[in-house]
N, C-alpha and C positions, 0 to 999 in steps of 0.2 A: 443570404447574399454569399455570390460566390465572389471569388477570387481570381485574376490570371496573373499568369506573369511571363516572358519573353524567352521563347528557346530560340536556337541557332546552331548548328552542326558548328562544331570545335573543329573540322577537318575545313575550315575557312576560318580567317581572323576577320571582325568587322570592318568594314572602312571606316575612315574618319565621315565619311562623307551620307555615313547611316547605314545599316545592314537589311539588305533585302531579305535578307533570310528570314529574318527573328517573323513569328507568330504569335500569337494571343495564345492560350493553353491556362484547362481548367487544374483545378485540383484532380480534377476524374482523370483526365485526360492522362498527366503525368505518373498519375498513381498504376494507369492501368501500360503505360507507353514499356516496350521495351529500348525506348531507346536513350529515357530515361537515365541517364548517369550520374547524378548530382551526388548519390555519396561516394565516388570510384574513384570522378575525377583527378579529385585534390590526393589523397592520399598516395602516400609513397610508395616503391612500391614495394620497399621492405616491409612496410606497415601490410600490404596487399596477401604476401606471402603468409607473415603470420594468420591474419584471419583465416584463407585457404586453411592452414592447420589445424587449427584450434576447430571451427565451426566441422573439418573431418573428423576429427578428432572426437568431436559434441558426440555421433554419430553411433562410433564403436560404445553401445551399453556398456558390455565388459568392460571398457578399459573404468568407466565413469564407477561403475558397481565396486570393480579393484581398486581402486585410487585412492580413497580412504585409509584400507588397511597396508597398503603397500607404504603411504605415507609415515605412519603408524610403524612401521618397521622400519623403515629407511632411519627415523630417531633412535630406535632403541637402537640400532647400528652404530650409531654414532654417522652414519651416511646423507644425513639430514640437508648439509647443504648444499654439495649437489643436485639433487633433489629440487628444494626449492628454488634454485637457480635456472633449470628445467623450465619449471612454474613460474615464476615471476617474467623469462624471456616470451612465454608462452601465455596460458589462462589470465597470468594477474594483467598482462601490457595489454592483452582485449577487454576484457570486464572491467577492470581495479582505475582509480582516476591514481596512484600513490596508495603510499600507506601509512601520508599525513594527509589533515586536509590541506596544507599548505601547498604539498606535491600534489593538488588536484587543482588547483590555479590556473596554471594551464592548458588542462582539460576543457576547466567549464568555459573559459577566453576563445578555446577552438569551437566547442560548441555554438558559440554564441555567436560566433559568426555566420554564422549556417540558418539564423535565428532559436537555433535550439537552446529553451533554457536547463539549469541542473534543478535537479535533488538531492543533497549530498548526503550523502548516508553510509556513516560508521558503523560497520561491519561489524556489529558485537549485539549476540540473542544470549540467552540463558534459556535451556529446559533442566525438568526435571530432574538429568542422569546425573545431572553438575551441580545442583544445590542439597540435596536432598542431605540429610546430617550422616555423616558416615560415627562407622562405632568406635572409635576415641574423640567425640567431638559430642558435648551434653546439645539441648536445643536452644540455651541461649547463647551458644556459642557460635551455633549455626547463622542464627540473627545476626549476631554483631557481624559476625562474614558476611554476610548479605548483604546487609547495610553498608557496611564501609565501602561494598564494592559498589553497591547501588551510586553512592557520594561520589567516588572514583568517577564510574560512567558518567555521572553528570556534568561534574568539569568538564571532564572528555568534549560531552555535544554540546558545552558553553561555549568551545571551541569549537564546533561546526558551528553552531550557526553564525558567530565572528566573523570566520570567512564564509558563510556563504552571502550574511548581509553587504560584501562587499561589492556581488552582482543582483545587482537590480529584477525582481520578481521571481527569485531562488527562495528555493528550500531549502529543510532543513530535515531529514531523516529521522525519526525516533522509534522505539522499538521499548515498548513497553515490562517487556520481561528483566529487561537490562538493570529498569531503574526503582526495580522495588525485587520480592521475595517472588516467584514461580511458586513457591509450595501454597502464598497468599492468594497469589493470583487465580491456583487452581482450586482453591479452597469457594471463596469469591463466585467464581463460574460453579461451582457446584450448586451451592444455595439458591441461586439466580434460578438455575433450570430447574430444580425442584421446586423451588415455588412458582413459575411460569407453570408447571405440570399440575399442582396442588391448584391452581386459579383454573384451568381448561378441568379441571375431576369434578371443580363447583360450579360449575357452566356448563351444565347439564343439558339443556335443552339449543346450548352451540351458538347465544344469539352473540358471543365477544362481550357478554357483560355479565359484570353481577350487581343482586341489590344489597343494601344496607346487611340482610342477614348473612350474605352470602361472605361478604367482604368480612362481617365480623366472625365467621365460621374458618375464613382465611388467615384474619388477624392469630385467631387462637392458636393458629399452627406456629405461628414463629417459635422460636428458640427463645425468646425473652419475652411475649409478650408481658405490657406495663398493664397494669387493672385500671380499667378506663380506660382505655386510650384508642378502642375501635371507636368508637364515636367520633370523638374528634377528628382522627384520621381519615375517617369516611370523610366528611365534611371537607375535610383537605383534599380528598382522591376525587369529589362529587363537585370540580370544578363548574361544570352547566347545571348545579344544581338540580338533574333529569334525576334524581332518586338510583341511578345506574353511574358503574364503574367499568371503563374499558384496562387493556392489559395497560395501556398507554399509561394510566389515569395513578395503578397499583406500581409502576415502577418510579413514577416519579417520584410517588410520597411514601413509598416502600424501598427508600435508594439506603444508600449508605456512605453520604453527603453529606446529612448532619448529625451533628453530635446525638440527638435527640434518634432520630433514627438507624442511627446505627447500634445504638443499647437493643435496639426489636431481632438484632442476631446473636448479636452477646449470646457462648453459648453456657446456656443453665442444664439442660435437663442429657445429657446423651440421649436420652429415647424422644428427642421434637421430633417431629414428625418434618420439619424444614430444619435441615444441618445446619449451626452458627460456624462461629469463630470464637474464639479465644480473644482477650483482652490486649494479648501483646500481638495479638494476627491484625487487631482491629485498630491499635496503635500504628504495626507497620502499615497498613495501607495509607493510614492516618500520612502517616509522614513521605511514601509516594506519589499522595498528590500533592503535597507542598513542595519536591522536588520539580514534577511538573508544572505546577504553576510559576515558579522563578524561572525556568525557558518560556516557561509561554509569556512569562513580563518581559526577558530577554528578547526576547523574538518581536514582541511587539514593539520596545523599542528603538530596535535596529529594522525595521521595517523587512524582519523574515518569516517565511510562514511555517507552518511544521506538518509534516506529513506523518501519521501513525499509521506503522505497517499495522498489516495484521497477522497472526501466528496461529497456531493451532490452539482446533477446538476446544482445547481442557482449560484455555489462556481465557478463547475470544467473548465470553459473557461482561468476563471483568476487563477485559480492554475495552471494550464495547461503550459500556455503563462508563467506565472512566473517559472517555472520550467526550461523550455525549454531555456529562456534568462539566469538561473543562470547553466545549461549545458553547452551552447556553452561557458561561460564563466573560467570553473572550468572543463569542462569533455575534453576539449581541449586537454592537451597534455597526453602521455600516463604515468598513475605511478604505481609503484610495488604492489601497494594496490587495481588499479581496478580504473575506474570512482567513481569520490566523489559524488556526488548526481545524486540519480535514483525519478524517476516519475511513477505515476500510475496509471495502464489505469484497469477501470471497465467496462467487456469486454460484461456481460450486457446488458450496453447499445447500441442500436440500433446502432448510431454513433463511438462505440467503432474503428470496425473494419478500417472507413477511416481516423478516427483521430492517430492510429497509423501508418498506410501509411503514410499519412503527415508528421509524425512529425521523422520518415526514412529518407524520402524525406530533409526532414530542415537540420536532422544534415550529411545525404551527403555532400549536399552545404554549408553547413559553418564549416565540418571541426569537426567535436564534435566525443563523442563517444554516442551514444543514452542507456542509462541503464536504463531498463523497467522494472518493477517488473506489470504483471499481474492477475489482482483479479478475481471473477465472477460480486462482489460488494455486497453492506454494509448496501444498502437503498430501500430497492426493497418495504417494505410497504410504507415507507412512502414518500417515492417517486410518486411511484400509488394514494396514497392519496391525495399530493398536485395536481399532475394533475388531477384528480377527481375531484377537489374539486374549482382548476381554467379554467375545462373544457379544459385542453392544449391536444396535443398527447401521447398519454401514449409513454415515451422513454424505457424502455425496452424490450428486445426482445418476442417475441410471443412465451411463453412456456419455459421450463424448457431447452429440446431439444435443442432451437435451441440456449441458451445462450451453452451448453454444448460444439455446434459446431461453436459456436464466437472463446471462449476460445480455443479449441484446436487446429483452425485455425492460430488464434493469436500467439498462440507457438511456432506452424509447419514457420510459416513468419518467425519468428525472429530468428527461431533454425538455417533457410537457408541461413539465410543471415548472421550468423558466423559463419558456415560450417567449412572450417578449422583452421577457424584463432586462433593467442590462448590470451591471456591475453592484450599482448603490442601491437599486432598487430591489432586486432577484432576493427569493428565502433559498434559492437551491446556485452551488459551488456544483459543476464535477468535472471531474477527471476518468475518460476512459480511458485505461491506461492497460492494453492491449497490444500484441503483436500481432495478430490476425485479422490481416488485409479487408475483407468483409465485412469485419463488426467496425470498422476504422473506417469505411466509404461510406456502412449504414449512418452513421453516427453524423458524419457531413452533410450525406444529404437529408436526412434530418435538419441540422441546426440549419439548411437552405429552408428546408420546406418553414420551416418556423420563424426563419427573417431573422436567426440569430449570426450575428456578422464574427467570423474566424476572432478577431482579435477581441473581441467582447470583453474577455477575461470570465465573460461565465460557464464555457465551456476549454478543457485541457485536453491533453492527450500526452500519454508517456509510454517509455520503454526502458527495457539496458541498456546500460555501456555496453557498444558494440554489439547490439544486437538491432537489424532491422533498422538498420541508419538507412533505407532507402524509403521508407515509410516515412522518419523523423524528417530527414532532409525536404520533403518533397515536402510535408507538411506546413514548415517552419519556413522554406520557400513566400508560398504561397499566406503567410502574416498569422496560421496557426497558433495558438498557447502547446509549444512541444516542448517536452522535458524528459532527459535521460536521465536515468538513476546514476551515479556517480557514487559508488561501495570505494570505499581505502581502511585500514587497518594495516596496523603487523603483518606481515607474509602469513607469515605463523596460526597468525587468529584467522586472517579473511582465508586462505585454501578452505581450510575445513566447511566455511560456511559456502563458500560457492561453489563447492565438491558437490555439498547438499543438495543446492540449488536445481543442478546441472542434476545429479538423481530424479529430481521431482519433476523436472523444464525436458529431460530428456527428448521425448516427441518433441517440444517446441522446439527444441536446439538443432533438431533432425528434420525439425521441418523447413528449416531455410533455403533450401532448397534453389530460390530464385533469387537469395540473396550471392550465394556460392557461387551459381552461374554467373550475377553478374560478376563477381570477381575476376573470378576463372578468365570471364571474357576481355577481362580490361585486362589481367594479365598480358594478356594473348597476345591483345595490340599493341603494351607496349616491349616486349620481346620481338612481335612479327611483323607490329605497321599491320594498319587498316583504316577504309576512311568511312565510314561505318559505325561513327561513333558520334554520338546526338547529344547536346549535357546540357541541365539548367545554368544560366552564370553566374555566377557569384551577386556581380553588379544589381544583379538582374533581379534575386532572390529575395534581395534583402529589403 
């Protein structure tokens, strides 16, 4: 199904008797048209100037690399106020909705007038450097500090959900590292990675399955294998009773989400083949789950959805297994708003296609909706530097073209699983989160070929606030479900986060040449005049 909208020249006002210049256009025509100026026509001239300045600064790689150090020096010599004033008027104004959730309401309402929805994003995240035990703190003191911080963040996300709930179809973003101990998430990820490697080593003839003997051997490698449990666990894992289990069966059974199965990972002997967790670690993981479940309950009650962001690879397996557990609980029943909680897949990872397919099989076997946001990835530089420093294999695809292929193949895979389903009947909902026009066009064409209506709610699109508005507004004008991430937070907290994103995405920001050219053309029109400007009228777009 393909929608059309009306366009006309802005140099001629439509007459009361009808505009003879109006014509029907498709989303593909408007995305390709150099005359479509929907994203700039209503911007204030000052905002256009700021956007041009910021876009150009984002191409200065030396500035992006040096900015964190420059800010640190400014803070050390008590000159942060003027530095933050400049940032507030430029980068912050372009890419953030405000310092509080309430500050973002005006931005969210403005986006909505163009058919663009919002993902409200409290831009806080944690990494290992900020959470490791200091020389003056015991492990117990570190645990208490991290749990207190996570409780505080959970309260802030509750405010985020409450604010987002006032706009229909809005999301609240969640970063799981901020809701628990990153140290525990890293350990859970390590445990799951080694468990999968052990499974693969026992699958000698590469069938992707283990028989009972192989599963028993795998269970014996666990940190705390309980006597006599292997037979019972195998019967539980072998859901189709064919005498074999695959990796999806194994990770469903040997999980961290029931008290009994968690005990299998309790550290008993340091020499265990598969590393485990301490009693305190497992307790902290369970507490993190309770925080997330409380947020899910609030979101469910306020008709708001949650978007869980992907993070670094050394956290990601833990994040993924946590979200699948929550999806199994909260996405199991059809809701008028669609599935409650979404996971994020970074398709620049070599492992992403397999994980996406495994998770689809997991959702089918366990009867819930797989809600997936697909991104290319946001940690390219730091991931490669870390693997280089540690002598590990590079987890990132070999080259940008391989990433493009993996991304588009992932989108195609999910779209074909949706097929002719509606929001009430689908087993998959996907968010195509991309600034790449080619990927967006491919997704729209696949939707058209499969008969997926733009406004059905089973396929959505996403971009960052302040980036690629031409894509966003054009999709909104044609009735597609389109979302902007709207980050917010205290400037001293948000700006380092945005600078890290700018470092990781400098190529994306620098590639916005068409967007910059359009802004510059619009500015010239306003300053010196021109009659060569066409735009989609707001009244036609909604």
